[in-house]
C-alpha positions as CSV (number, residue, x, y, z in Angstrom):
1,X,54.9,84.0,76.4
2,X,52.5,84.2,79.4
3,X,53.2,83.3,83.0
4,X,49.8,81.6,83.6
5,X,49.9,78.1,85.1
6,X,48.1,75.6,83.0
7,X,46.7,72.6,84.6
8,X,46.5,69.4,82.4
9,X,46.2,65.7,82.8
10,X,48.7,63.5,80.9
11,X,49.1,59.7,80.7
12,X,52.5,58.3,81.1
13,X,53.7,54.7,80.7
14,X,54.7,53.2,84.1
15,X,58.4,53.2,83.2
16,X,58.3,56.9,82.2
17,X,56.4,57.8,85.3
18,X,58.9,55.9,87.4
19,X,61.9,57.7,85.7
20,X,60.2,61.0,86.1
21,X,59.5,60.3,89.8
22,X,63.0,59.3,90.4
23,X,64.4,62.3,88.6
24,X,62.1,64.6,90.7
25,X,63.3,63.1,93.9
26,X,67.0,63.2,93.0
27,X,66.7,66.9,92.0
28,X,64.4,67.8,94.9
29,X,61.7,68.9,92.4
30,X,58.0,68.3,92.1
31,X,56.9,65.9,89.5
32,X,55.5,68.7,87.4
33,X,58.8,70.7,87.7
34,X,60.8,67.7,86.8
35,X,58.8,66.8,83.6
36,X,59.0,70.5,82.6
37,X,62.8,70.5,83.1
38,X,63.1,67.3,81.1
39,X,61.0,68.7,78.3
40,X,63.0,72.0,78.3
41,X,66.2,70.1,78.2
42,X,65.2,68.3,75.1
43,X,64.0,71.6,73.4
44,X,67.4,73.3,74.4
45,X,70.0,70.6,75.2
46,X,72.8,71.8,77.3
47,X,76.2,72.5,75.6
48,X,78.8,69.6,76.0
49,X,81.4,70.5,78.6
50,X,84.2,69.0,76.4
51,X,84.6,69.3,72.7
52,X,86.0,65.8,72.0
53,X,86.5,65.0,68.3
54,X,87.4,61.8,66.6
55,X,90.7,62.0,64.9
56,X,91.8,60.6,61.5
57,X,92.8,57.4,63.1
58,X,89.6,56.8,65.0
59,X,91.0,58.0,68.4
60,X,89.2,60.6,70.5
61,X,91.0,64.0,70.5
62,X,90.7,66.9,72.8
63,X,90.7,70.4,71.2
64,X,94.0,72.0,71.1
65,X,94.8,74.5,74.0
66,X,97.9,76.0,72.6
67,X,99.9,74.4,75.4
68,X,102.8,72.0,74.6
69,X,103.5,68.9,76.6
70,X,107.2,68.3,76.8
71,X,109.0,65.0,77.5
72,X,110.4,66.7,80.6
73,X,106.8,67.3,81.9
74,X,105.9,63.6,81.1
75,X,109.1,62.4,82.9
76,X,108.3,64.6,86.0
77,X,104.8,63.2,86.2
78,X,105.9,59.6,85.8
79,X,108.5,60.2,88.7
80,X,105.8,61.6,91.1
81,X,104.6,59.0,93.6
82,X,101.1,57.9,93.0
83,X,98.6,59.2,95.7
84,X,95.1,57.7,95.2
85,X,93.8,60.6,97.4
86,X,94.4,62.9,94.4
87,X,92.3,60.9,92.2
88,X,89.3,60.2,94.6
């Protein structure tokens, strides 16, 4: 791999150019850097943060953590006063 900068001209559909421009502004990148980042993300997609699987009954399931949730734990959470600031 070489570290030379290659200049080239590409033609983009208007909607693709608009998306890349918005992406670049949102990330604080140049248009070239944004397009390069998008292409690299397609080449090497980031790993998903959660490993959510679909169970045998069609419901999403989180991977097991080895922790057991007891009925006492559920009751304690149900008795806590709801504070919307905790979920903001």
